[in-house]
Structures are given as structure tokens and as C-alpha cells.
N, C-alpha and C positions, 0 to 999 in steps of 0.2 A: 870072738867078735871080729878080730882082724881077718881071720880066714873068711868069715861070712862076707865081710866087706869086699874082699878081693874077688870072691865068686860072683858077687852081685855086679862088680864093675866089668868083669869079663863076660858076664851073660848078657850085656847090652849089645844089641845089634850094631854092626859097623855098616854105615850106608856110604856107598861111593857116589861121586858126582861127576858129571861131564864138565870139562873145562876147555875153553878156547885159549890158545896161546899164540902170541905174536912173537916170532923168532926175531933175533937181532939180525941185522943185515949180514949176509954171508956166513951166518952161524950154521952149524951142523948138529942136528939132534939125532942121537942113536937109540933113543928109547922107543917104546911102543906107542902108537897113535892110532885112534879109530878112524881118523880122516886127516887129509892133508889138503888145504885150501891154497892154491897159488894165485897171487895177483902180481901185477907188474911192479908194484911198489913194495910188496912184503909177502912173506909166507906165514900162514897160520896152520896150527895143528890142533886137533881135538883129541883130548886124552880122557880116559876114565880113571878116577883115582878116589881113594878114601881119605886122602889128605891133600892139601893145596900143593900142587906140583911146584918144584923149585929146581932150576938148572941154570948154569951160567949162560946158556944159549938163549934164555928167555928174555924178551924185552918187557913184557908184562903178561899177566894171567887174569882171566875173568871167567865167571861161571857161564856155561852154555845154558841160558835161561829158556824156560818153556815159552812157546808163543801159541796163539790160537786165533780162529776167526772171531769176528766181532758181529755176529748175528744175534739179534735179541730173542727171536721167538722161533718155534719149529715152522719149517716152510709149509705153505699150503698152496696147492695148485691153482692156476688161474690163467686166462688167455686174453689176447687181442689188444691191439694198439689203443683202442677207445678207453681202455682201463688204465692207461698210463698217465695218471693225473700229474705226475711230475713234469711231463712234457706240455700237457694242456689241461688245466684244472677247470672243469665245467661246473664244479659245485656238487656234482652227484655221480662222479665217476671214480670213486675210491673203492677198490675191491677189498672184502675182508675175508670171504670164504669162496670156495670154488664156484658156488652158484648164486651168490647174491652180493649186492653192493652195500656199502655202509649206510645205515639208516640216518646217520648224522650228516648234515649238509656241510660240505667243505667251504672254504673261502675262494670264490671264483677268482682266478687270475694269480693265486699263489702257486707259481710254477717257475720252471727255470727259464722261460722265454726261448726255449730251443727252437720252436717253429719259426719265430722271427729271425733267429740267428742262421737258420738254414737258408735264408734268402741271400746271405753273404757267403756262406760256406757249409758244405756237408762233409768236409774232411778230405783227406788225401792219403793214399797208400804209402806215401813217402814219410808219414809220421808213424813211428814205432812206439807202442805203449807196452812196456813190460809189466805183466801182471803177476805179482808175487802172491800166491794163493794156493788153492787146492788143485790147480791145473784147470783145464777146460775140456768140454766134450768136443774132441777134435773132429767129429763127424756131424756135429749139430748144424741143421740147415741155416740157422741165424748167423752162424760164425764162419762157415767153411769158406766164404769169399774174403773174409778180413783177417785171416790167420797170417802171422809173420812167416815168411819163407826163407830159409837159408839156401840159396840157389846152388852153392857148391856141394852141399851135402844132398840136396834133393836130386841133383844130377850126377852124383858121384857113385862110388862103389859101397855096397853094404858092408859094414864092419870096418870101414876105413875112415879115419879123421881127414876128410877131403880138404877141409879148409885150414887145418893145422891149428885150430883154436883150443885143442886139448880135449875135445868132446866128439865122441863118435856118433855119426848119424843124427845129430841134432837138427833135424829138418825144421821143426817148428818151435823148438825151444828146448827145455830140459827138465827132468824130474830129479829134484835134489832130495826128495824124500825117499824114493825108492832107488836113487842113483842109476837111472837109465834115461834113454833118449826119448821116451814117449811120455809127455806130461798130460796123461789122460786123467780127467776128473773123476774121482770115486766118491765125491761128497755132494757135489752140485753147487757149493757156495762160489767157487771160482767161475763156473759157467754163468751164474746169475749176475756176477759182477762184470764179466767180460761183455755180456749182451747189453748191460746198461751202457757200457762205453761205446760198443760198436756192433750192435746187431744190424745186419744188412737191412736196408730200406727196401730191397727188391725181393727178399726171400722171407719165409715165415710169417709170423703174426704180430710181431712187435717192432719197434724201431729203436736204435741206439742213439746216443747223442751224436755219434758220428756214423754217416753212411759208409764212409770209406776211411779205413785205417789198417794198420798192421799190428795186430795183437800178438805179443810174444809171451806165451804162457810158461811161467817158471814155477813148477810145482814145488812147494816148501812144506805144505801141510798134508797130512794123510787123510785117509777116508773119514776119520773122526774129527777132522779140522784142527789137529794138533801137530806141533813140530817143535824144532829147536832153533834158537837164533843163529846157530852155526849154518844151518840150512839157508836162512834168510841172507846170511853174509855171502854164501856161495851164489845165491841168486843175484844179489846186487852186483857182485863182481861180473857175473855173466852179462847182466844188462849193460853195465858200463863199457865192457869190452867188445860188445857185439851190436852196438848202434842204437840203443834205446834212446829216445828222446824224453820220455816220461817214464817213471816208475810208480805204479799204483799199488797201494798197500791197504788191504781191508782186514788187517790182523793187528794183534796187540800183544804187549807184554808189560809186566811191572818192572821187569829186570832191565837195567842200563847196560849197554854195550859200548865200550870205548871204540872197539874195532868198527862196529856198524856206524857210529857217529863219524868216525874219520872217513869211512867210505861215502857217506851222504855229503860231507864237505867236499870230497873229491868229485863226487857226481855233479854237484852245483858248479864247481870250478870248471867242468867240462860242458856246461850248459844244459845238464840234464835236470828236469823238474821232478821232484819227489813229492808225492801226495799221500796222506795217511788219514785213516779213520781215527777220530778222537777218542773213541772208546765208548762202552755201554755201561759204565759204572755209574748208576743212577745217583745224582746229586754230588758226583765227584767233581771237584774243582781241579783241573790239570795243572793249574798254577801252583797248587799246593801238593798234590799227590800225582806225580807224573805217569802218563801212559806213553809207551814207546811202540812205534818209532814216531809217533805224532809230536812228541816233545823235543825231539832232536833239533838243533839249529838247521835251518835250511829246509825244513819240511813244511809243506802247506797242510795244516791240521783242519779237518773237517767234521763238524757236528751234524746232528740230524734235526729235521723239522718235519712236522706232520702237515696233512692237507688243510688243516684249520689255522695256519699261520702261527703255530706255537712250537716252541722248543720241545722236542720229543722227551717224554718223561724219563726214558732210559739213557738218553744221551749224556755223556760227560759234557763239561763246558770249561771255559777258561778265558776270562777277560784279556789276559795277556798272551796266552799260549795257543788258543784256538782261534782260527782266522776268519772263518765264515761257516755257515750252515748250508745244507742242501737236502732235498727230499730223501727221507730214510724210512718212513713208515708206510707199510702196505704197498710195497713196490712190486709191480708185476715184471717178471723177466723170465728168461729161459732157464733151464735146469737140466741136469742129467735125466735120462729116461727112467721113470719109476711108474710101474703099473700102467704103462702106455701113455703117460703124461710127460711133456717135456717143458711145461711152463708152471711157475709157482709164484706165490706172493710171499715176500720175506720183509723183515724190518730189521734195522740196525744202522749204526754209522757205517757198517761195511757197504750198505747200499748208497750211502750218501757220498762217499769218497769217489766212487767211479764217475758220478756226474761231473765232479770238478776235474778229474783226469780227462774226461771226454771233452769238456769245455776248453781245456788247455790245448788239446789236440786240434780243435777247431781253430783256435787262435793261431797256432803255428802253421796250420794249413793256409790260413788267410793272409798272415802278416809276416811269414817266414820264421826261421828258427834262431834269429840272431839275438832276440831279447833274452836278457839273463833272468835266472830264477828269481832274484829279489824283485825285478821289475814286474814279473808276472804275478808274484804273490800280492805286491801292492796294488796292482790293477784289479785283481779279483776283490780285494778289500774295498777299493774306491768304488767299484761298479756294483757292489752287492746292494740288494733292495733292503732298506732298513725296515725293521719291523719292531713293533712295541714290545712283543713278548721276547725279543731277542736282546733287549737292553741288558748290559752287564754279563752276557753270555760269551761274547767273543770280541776280538779286535774290531771287526767290521759292525757288529750288531745287526747283521743282515744275512740274507740268503743269496745264494748264487743266481745271478742274472747274466745269462750267457750272451744275450743280444747286446746289452750295454758293455760287457767285457770286451767283446770283439771289436768295439769302436774305440778302444783306448790304445793309442800308439805314440 
């Protein structure tokens, strides 16, 4: 019997995990690492191990959690500005399939009031929004005028780190999923979110919240929409150190990262605004079961609302931890090229968060960049349009109202 027990014990598979380790200041680690992440305030390493790593050089260790996009349903193709109910809800302009609109009448006026806001500002190329996602379609007609540009790399030598930031040929951003300088979208999710923020008003068939903006694509999620929190950490460091004003996140994880939390606090201290989707865990109260990065301190957490003035059934909520809602159901935006189509309809809190990121971009364009993240968060809460069906769902109990938001100073 003893021999049998021993055999059974050793027949169990041994699973290894990825861990992120923050090294002590000036510490030297001589072991194997799958990745090294450098930041001005710390150095992090990623290791794969079947036991919890331990070394005198470690300040602390945490698991490298899985992360993924927060899209509710499979995308469906669609086109044209007139179907962007989130910008102007006419009551019958919500798309559901490629060739027909929803037979259910929406609530006219349940919209972000972006058209009114455009009388005050349509944005500025001086505002940089880092998009932590699946990358973007770098050649998409809707985006090509509004991509962030690294001038030293764009005008430098190929294969050379011309600006000395540690990244070679990072002309438009970086790909932390494939570890190269081309953050090209192979999924479509990032392109969809990017165009909600900043599809040019002079090109293509839709309009972003901002007509003018610099979108910095930081690819952290692969073609399946999956990645690791260590890749998000790398993206945040890049955004902080390369001039981002806003960091937009339409992804989520159940795993907490102390390192990412510290980076968000540091980003806030530098005046960088962080927006995140609240999650698509139906009936989930984020106050009780956290979704990250939405639940980190200093993040503006955004839930989803539909065209009928109701909290989207798939959206997480949180009376204390979700700050406001934005349109997230049946959202028409651009996509990567598939079967000749570059426009699709998608739903999720992934779609809601970019509306808030774009709204903050408009605010900074109009009122300057001096307002601190806490002020901006409170202004979004104060200016939100209160809705009956959002009572008890968020701090504001309302949806994004861009026009009212721009008038708070």
C-alpha cells in the first residue's frame, strides 16, 4: 500500500506557473528569467516555476495572471455614422445585424451628447491616449490621421533606438505580446475601441468621440484576445514614460497585481488618467468580487448601458467601485479587414470604456491638462445623466454626458 501511495503521488502532473517579481533596489538576480521589465523606479522579472520563487533579491512575488478582452458577443459587421446611436440616439438607429436595425424602439436622447460637446471641442493631437489592447489596424482609413507618432523613431535609422527609450523602431507604439515594434491588430477588438475614441471625422464612415487625437497602440493581447498581466505592466510603463495623458483599458482579470496597482498610483501622481471597463460578469457586484484593473484605486471604472436607457444585462456593476456607465450594446465601429469588411457591431463594457476615455480627451483639449485624475473622475460622476435603471449600479447612478462634463472646471 505504501508503495502504491508513493507511485500515485509521483504520477500527479507538476504544473509550472509564471510569476512576476519585483527586485529589491540595486539587487542582482542571477537566475533564469523569461522577461525583464525595467522602470525608472523598479525592475521586474518574469519567471516560470513549479514552486513559488524565493531569493534574497526579491522584494515580493505575485502570479502573472491571465488577462482578456471584455467583449460580450461575437462581432457582427455594420457601417455608417447614422447607426452610431451612442453619439445620437434617434430611437430607431440601433444596429443588430449587418443588414437590419433593431425592431425594438430605443429611448430617444439616451446618448453621450457628443454632438453638443463638439461645439466646444473636437479634440487635439496634443492629447495622447494609450490603448492597452490587441493593437490597432495601423493602415485603417479611420485611424491613420490619429495615430501617435514617435518623431525620433519615424525620422531615425531602422534597427536603431533613436530616442534612447529602450525600444527599437517604436514609431507608433509597441507590441508587448509579440515583443516587436509593430502593434498591428490581429483580433479587431483594439481597432474597434480605438475608433470609438478617435475615428477621424474627415475619413471613412464613422466618427469617434474625438476628431483629433494621438492614439498610442500598446498591444498586450494576442489574436485570441488573451495575454498576461506582465504584458499590461510593460504597456503601462511605456505609456507613463512616453507621454500618455490617458490610458484606456478594455480588458480584465480576476487576479490582483500589486505591481500594476503601484504603477496606476504612480500614473495618477503624474497626472495620467486611467480608464477601465468594469467587466462582463453578469450580475457581478465589483464591490464584492473585484474585476481588475477596474477595481484598482485611481481608475475610472465604466459599466455598459443599452439604447433603451437600461443597465446592460451582461455588465458588471458596483455601487461603490463602478463610477458611471456609457453605451456598450450594439456599438458600430471599425474593425480589422475580414471578408472585405472593416466595420462591425460589438457589445461589452469594452465598448463603453473608450467613450469615457474620449470624453476625457475632449476635456483636456478644451480645458488643459492641469486637472488631476481625482478631479476628472468626480466631474464625470457629477455630470452624468441620472437614470432610473442605473440606481444602485454605480457611484453616479448615471451615464456619460460629454457636453455637461466639458462645462465643469
